[in-house]
LODO-763332 format. One record per residue: residue in three letters; x, y, z of N, C-alpha, C in turn. Coordinates in Angstrom, 2 decimals, padded with zeros to 5 digits. Each point is the difference from the previous one (the first is absolute). Layout:
[site 'ALA'; [X; Y; Z]; [X; Y; Z]; [X; Y; Z]]
...
***
This chain:
[site 'UNK'; [000.85; -001.18; 000.00]; [-000.85; 001.18; 000.00]; [000.89; 001.24; 000.00]]
[site 'UNK'; [-000.28; 000.89; -000.92]; [000.72; 001.27; -000.06]; [-000.93; 001.10; 000.52]]
[site 'UNK'; [000.55; 000.85; 000.84]; [-000.81; 001.00; 000.69]; [000.65; 001.37; -000.09]]
[site 'UNK'; [-000.81; 001.02; -000.22]; [000.50; 001.36; 000.02]; [-001.12; 000.92; 000.43]]
[site 'UNK'; [000.29; 000.79; 001.03]; [-000.99; 000.94; 000.53]; [000.24; 001.39; -000.55]]
[site 'UNK'; [-001.09; 000.75; -000.15]; [000.05; 001.36; -000.53]; [-000.92; 000.90; 000.82]]
[site 'UNK'; [000.18; 001.30; -000.19]; [-000.99; 000.93; 000.52]; [000.36; 000.73; 001.27]]
[site 'UNK'; [001.15; -000.29; 000.57]; [000.38; 000.69; 001.22]; [000.36; 001.45; -000.27]]
[site 'UNK'; [000.26; 000.73; 001.06]; [000.38; 001.40; -000.14]; [-000.07; 000.71; 001.32]]
[site 'UNK'; [000.07; 001.32; -000.09]; [-000.08; 000.86; 001.18]; [-001.44; 000.51; 000.14]]
[site 'UNK'; [-000.50; -000.03; 001.20]; [-001.36; 000.46; 000.24]; [-000.09; 000.57; 001.41]]
[site 'UNK'; [-000.85; 000.98; 000.17]; [-000.20; 000.55; 001.33]; [-000.92; -000.90; 000.81]]
[site 'UNK'; [000.15; 000.06; 001.29]; [-000.88; -000.77; 000.88]; [-001.46; 000.35; -000.31]]
[site 'UNK'; [-000.82; -001.01; -000.06]; [-001.40; 000.18; -000.35]; [-000.28; -000.22; -001.47]]
[site 'UNK'; [001.05; -000.09; -000.79]; [-000.17; -000.19; -001.43]; [-000.20; -001.45; -000.39]]
[site 'UNK'; [-000.02; -000.23; -001.32]; [-000.27; -001.33; -000.53]; [001.02; -000.37; -001.07]]
[site 'UNK'; [000.19; -001.28; -000.16]; [000.83; -000.54; -001.08]; [-000.61; -001.32; -000.43]]
[site 'UNK'; [000.23; -000.33; -001.26]; [-000.43; -001.31; -000.50]; [001.22; -000.72; -000.55]]
[site 'UNK'; [000.31; -001.11; 000.59]; [001.12; -000.81; -000.44]; [-000.49; -001.10; -000.95]]
[site 'UNK'; [000.85; -000.35; -000.93]; [-000.28; -001.09; -000.92]; [001.15; -000.99; 000.04]]
[site 'UNK'; [-000.30; -001.21; -000.31]; [001.05; -001.02; -000.06]; [-000.28; -000.91; -001.17]]
[site 'UNK'; [000.97; -000.10; -000.87]; [-000.10; -000.91; -001.14]; [000.66; -001.32; 000.38]]
[site 'UNK'; [-000.77; -001.04; -000.07]; [000.50; -001.33; 000.34]; [-000.18; -000.91; -001.20]]
[site 'UNK'; [001.05; -000.62; -000.43]; [-000.08; -000.92; -001.12]; [000.58; -001.34; 000.41]]
[site 'UNK'; [-000.39; -001.04; -000.70]; [000.43; -001.33; 000.36]; [-001.13; -000.78; 000.62]]
[site 'UNK'; [000.33; -000.94; 000.82]; [-000.99; -000.92; 000.54]; [-000.71; 000.56; 001.22]]
[site 'UNK'; [-000.55; 001.21; -000.13]; [-000.69; 000.58; 001.14]; [-001.29; -000.74; 000.30]]
[site 'UNK'; [-000.53; -000.70; -000.99]; [-001.24; -000.70; 000.23]; [000.14; -001.16; 000.96]]
[site 'UNK'; [001.23; -000.40; 000.26]; [000.22; -001.12; 000.91]; [000.15; 000.46; 001.44]]
[site 'UNK'; [-000.06; 001.31; 000.22]; [000.11; 000.49; 001.37]; [-001.38; 000.03; 000.64]]
[site 'UNK'; [-000.01; -000.20; 001.32]; [-001.26; 000.06; 000.74]; [-000.53; 001.42; 000.02]]
[site 'UNK'; [000.90; 000.95; 000.04]; [-000.40; 001.40; 000.02]; [001.18; 000.88; -000.33]]
[site 'UNK'; [-000.26; 001.28; -000.04]; [001.05; 001.00; -000.23]; [-000.07; 001.02; 001.12]]
[site 'UNK'; [001.13; 000.61; 000.28]; [000.00; 000.96; 001.08]; [000.86; 001.20; -000.28]]
[site 'UNK'; [-000.27; 001.05; 000.72]; [000.85; 001.19; 000.04]; [000.78; -000.03; 001.31]]
[site 'UNK'; [001.29; 000.23; -000.12]; [000.89; -000.01; 001.14]; [000.70; 001.36; 000.08]]
[site 'UNK'; [000.38; 000.36; 001.22]; [000.65; 001.29; 000.20]; [001.25; -000.19; 000.86]]
[site 'UNK'; [001.04; 000.69; -000.39]; [001.22; 000.00; 000.80]; [000.35; 001.44; 000.36]]
[site 'UNK'; [-000.06; 000.30; 001.27]; [000.37; 001.32; 000.47]; [001.41; -000.04; 000.56]]
[site 'UNK'; [000.58; 001.16; 000.15]; [001.41; 000.10; 000.40]; [000.24; -000.71; 001.32]]
[site 'UNK'; [000.94; -000.94; -000.04]; [000.41; -000.67; 001.21]; [-000.92; -001.12; 000.45]]
[site 'UNK'; [-001.01; -000.30; -000.79]; [-000.93; -001.05; 000.38]; [-000.06; -001.10; -001.05]]
[site 'UNK'; [-000.49; -001.13; 000.39]; [-000.17; -001.10; -000.95]; [-001.21; 000.27; -000.88]]
[site 'UNK'; [000.03; -000.62; -001.14]; [-001.12; 000.13; -000.93]; [-001.25; -000.61; 000.64]]
[site 'UNK'; [-001.12; 000.69; -000.14]; [-001.23; -000.47; 000.62]; [-001.13; -000.01; -001.02]]
[site 'UNK'; [-000.94; -000.87; 000.24]; [-001.18; -000.08; -000.86]; [-000.95; 001.15; 000.33]]
[site 'UNK'; [-000.50; 000.65; -001.02]; [-000.92; 001.11; 000.19]; [-001.43; -000.43; -000.35]]
[site 'UNK'; [-000.13; -000.69; -001.12]; [-001.31; -000.44; -000.44]; [000.18; -001.19; -000.91]]
[site 'UNK'; [-000.99; -000.85; -000.05]; [000.06; -001.14; -000.88]; [-001.37; -000.22; -000.63]]
[site 'UNK'; [000.03; -000.66; -001.13]; [-001.24; -000.35; -000.66]; [000.09; -001.45; -000.44]]
[site 'UNK'; [-001.00; -000.77; 000.39]; [000.01; -001.42; -000.29]; [-000.46; -000.25; -001.43]]
[site 'UNK'; [000.23; -001.20; -000.46]; [-000.43; -000.35; -001.35]; [-001.51; 000.17; -000.15]]
[site 'UNK'; [-000.71; -000.14; 001.09]; [-001.46; 000.15; -000.02]; [-000.44; 001.45; -000.17]]
[site 'UNK'; [000.94; 000.92; 000.22]; [-000.33; 001.42; -000.06]; [-000.17; 000.63; 001.36]]
[site 'UNK'; [000.04; -000.82; 001.03]; [-000.14; 000.52; 001.35]; [001.28; 000.73; 000.41]]
[site 'UNK'; [-000.17; 001.21; 000.51]; [001.16; 000.82; 000.39]; [000.08; 000.10; 001.52]]
[site 'UNK'; [001.21; 000.00; 000.50]; [000.25; 000.11; 001.44]; [001.07; 001.06; 000.22]]
[site 'UNK'; [-000.22; 000.85; 000.99]; [000.92; 001.11; 000.27]; [000.61; -000.16; 001.38]]
[site 'UNK'; [001.23; 000.49; 000.11]; [000.72; -000.10; 001.26]; [000.06; 001.35; 000.68]]
[site 'UNK'; [-000.14; 000.01; 001.31]; [000.21; 001.17; 000.83]; [-000.62; 001.28; -000.51]]
[site 'UNK'; [000.86; 001.01; -000.17]; [-000.50; 001.32; -000.34]; [-000.50; 000.11; -001.44]]
[site 'UNK'; [000.21; -001.02; -000.79]; [-000.50; 000.02; -001.38]; [-001.52; -000.16; -000.04]]
[site 'UNK'; [-000.56; -000.55; 001.03]; [-001.44; -000.21; 000.04]; [-000.75; 001.33; -000.09]]
[site 'UNK'; [-000.95; 000.05; -000.92]; [-000.80; 001.20; -000.17]; [000.65; 001.08; -000.84]]
[site 'UNK'; [001.27; -000.16; -000.32]; [000.68; 001.03; -000.80]; [000.50; -000.53; -001.33]]
[site 'UNK'; [000.35; -001.27; -000.06]; [000.57; -000.58; -001.22]; [-001.01; -000.96; -000.63]]
[site 'UNK'; [000.08; -000.10; -001.31]; [-000.84; -000.94; -000.74]; [000.88; -000.73; -001.01]]
[site 'UNK'; [-000.01; -001.32; 000.06]; [000.79; -000.80; -000.93]; [-000.95; -000.66; -001.00]]
[site 'UNK'; [000.36; 000.06; -001.24]; [-000.77; -000.64; -001.06]; [000.96; -000.71; -000.94]]
[site 'UNK'; [-000.55; -000.87; -000.82]; [000.83; -000.78; -000.90]; [-000.74; -000.21; -001.31]]
[site 'UNK'; [000.73; 000.01; -001.08]; [-000.57; -000.36; -001.29]; [000.89; -001.04; -000.66]]
[site 'UNK'; [-000.60; -000.92; -000.67]; [000.75; -001.08; -000.66]; [-000.38; -000.04; -001.48]]
[site 'UNK'; [001.00; -000.08; -000.83]; [-000.21; -000.05; -001.44]; [001.00; -000.99; -000.56]]
[site 'UNK'; [-000.47; -001.20; -000.25]; [000.87; -001.07; -000.48]; [001.20; -000.16; 000.94]]
[site 'UNK'; [001.18; 000.21; -000.49]; [001.20; -000.22; 000.82]; [000.41; 001.23; 000.79]]
[site 'UNK'; [-000.74; 001.09; -000.15]; [000.38; 001.23; 000.69]; [-000.97; 000.30; 001.14]]
[site 'UNK'; [000.58; 000.30; 001.13]; [-000.78; 000.38; 001.18]; [000.41; 001.39; 000.43]]
[site 'UNK'; [-000.95; 000.84; 000.29]; [000.29; 001.34; 000.49]; [-000.65; 000.17; 001.36]]
[site 'UNK'; [000.80; 000.37; 000.96]; [-000.46; 000.21; 001.37]; [000.01; 001.50; 000.27]]
[site 'UNK'; [-001.03; 000.48; 000.67]; [-000.10; 001.42; 000.31]; [-000.13; 000.19; 001.51]]
[site 'UNK'; [000.48; 001.14; 000.45]; [-000.20; 000.39; 001.39]; [-000.38; 001.47; 000.01]]
[site 'UNK'; [-001.25; 000.28; 000.28]; [-000.46; 001.37; 000.17]; [000.20; 000.39; 001.45]]
[site 'UNK'; [000.78; 001.05; 000.21]; [000.31; 000.43; 001.37]; [-000.58; 001.39; 000.21]]
[site 'UNK'; [-000.76; 000.15; 001.05]; [-000.63; 001.28; 000.34]; [000.40; 000.41; 001.41]]
[site 'UNK'; [-000.18; 001.25; 000.32]; [000.30; 000.51; 001.34]; [001.39; -000.43; 000.44]]
[site 'UNK'; [000.96; 000.21; -000.87]; [001.35; -000.47; 000.28]; [000.59; 000.69; 001.22]]
[site 'UNK'; [000.78; -000.76; 000.72]; [000.66; 000.49; 001.22]; [001.50; -000.12; -000.16]]
[site 'UNK'; [000.72; 000.76; 000.81]; [001.46; -000.05; -000.05]; [000.49; -001.44; 000.16]]
[site 'UNK'; [-000.68; -000.76; 000.84]; [000.42; -001.38; 000.27]; [-000.18; -000.92; -001.20]]
[site 'UNK'; [-000.70; 000.45; -001.02]; [-000.15; -000.79; -001.22]; [001.22; 000.09; -000.90]]
[site 'UNK'; [000.91; 000.88; 000.34]; [001.21; 000.16; -000.80]; [000.79; -001.31; -000.05]]
[site 'UNK'; [000.45; -000.34; -001.19]; [000.79; -001.21; -000.16]; [000.02; -000.47; -001.44]]
[site 'UNK'; [000.70; -001.10; -000.21]; [000.04; -000.61; -001.31]; [-001.09; -001.07; -000.06]]
[site 'UNK'; [-000.81; 000.05; -001.03]; [-001.12; -000.92; -000.14]; [000.30; -001.02; -001.11]]
[site 'UNK'; [-000.30; -001.23; 000.31]; [000.23; -001.10; -000.92]; [-001.27; -000.84; -000.12]]
[site 'UNK'; [-000.15; -000.62; -001.12]; [-001.05; -001.00; -000.11]; [000.67; -001.36; -000.13]]
[site 'UNK'; [-000.71; -001.02; 000.43]; [000.52; -001.34; -000.09]; [-001.12; -000.99; 000.28]]
[site 'UNK'; [000.32; -001.23; -000.19]; [-000.97; -001.05; 000.29]; [-000.24; -000.05; 001.51]]
[site 'UNK'; [-001.15; -000.50; 000.36]; [-000.34; -000.24; 001.40]; [-000.62; -001.38; 000.09]]
[site 'UNK'; [000.29; -000.81; 001.01]; [000.77; 000.31; 001.19]; [001.51; -000.21; -000.11]]
[site 'UNK'; [000.43; -000.57; -001.09]; [001.43; -000.26; -000.14]; [000.54; 000.86; -001.13]]
[site 'UNK'; [000.68; 001.09; 000.35]; [000.55; 000.87; -001.04]; [001.04; -000.72; -000.85]]
[site 'UNK'; [000.06; 000.44; -001.26]; [001.03; -000.50; -000.91]; [001.18; 000.97; 000.05]]
[site 'UNK'; [000.85; -000.07; -001.00]; [001.10; 000.98; -000.08]; [-000.57; 001.42; -000.05]]
[site 'UNK'; [000.61; 000.89; 000.75]; [-000.50; 001.36; 000.08]; [000.38; 000.77; -001.25]]
[site 'UNK'; [-000.97; 000.67; -000.57]; [000.25; 000.84; -001.15]; [000.30; 001.43; 000.44]]
[site 'UNK'; [-000.16; 000.90; -000.92]; [000.29; 001.39; 000.27]; [-001.17; 000.64; 000.73]]
[site 'UNK'; [000.28; 000.67; 001.09]; [-001.03; 000.69; 000.75]; [-000.16; 001.43; -000.46]]
[site 'UNK'; [-000.89; 000.70; 000.65]; [-000.21; 001.41; -000.30]; [-000.03; 000.77; 001.31]]
[site 'UNK'; [000.68; 001.13; 000.04]; [000.15; 000.76; 001.23]; [-001.18; 000.95; 000.19]]
[site 'UNK'; [-000.56; -000.02; 001.20]; [-001.05; 000.93; 000.40]; [000.55; 000.83; 001.15]]
[site 'UNK'; [-000.04; 001.30; -000.17]; [000.46; 000.90; 001.05]; [-001.13; 000.95; 000.36]]
[site 'UNK'; [-000.39; -000.03; 001.26]; [-001.09; 000.84; 000.48]; [000.59; 001.05; 000.93]]
[site 'UNK'; [-000.22; 001.24; -000.33]; [000.51; 001.08; 000.84]; [-001.03; 000.35; 001.06]]
[site 'UNK'; [000.49; 000.23; 001.19]; [-000.92; 000.29; 001.11]; [-000.34; 001.47; 000.07]]
***
């Protein structure tokens, strides 16, 4: 599976961003896909996931603010993360990957929220 996230940038607290992730390869064999975040000095953590059924689950502060969606077109899968009411603590590098067992990490996208 090849993964690349897009859409990060600088945003003021309270603003919104929409991240995209292009996933190619055998994504159909994964149980689900997830968005992960790595902030400075911390381990990468799961932010949101979406199961093959379409059911989405959010972690911690992402609840009520983030929305994960997925589209599949033959061998191409696109994962989205709509982020609203962004907070300084949302700052970090965002990656998409399979869930529950991530594959090789692709290129992430940096989100920087100014307080």
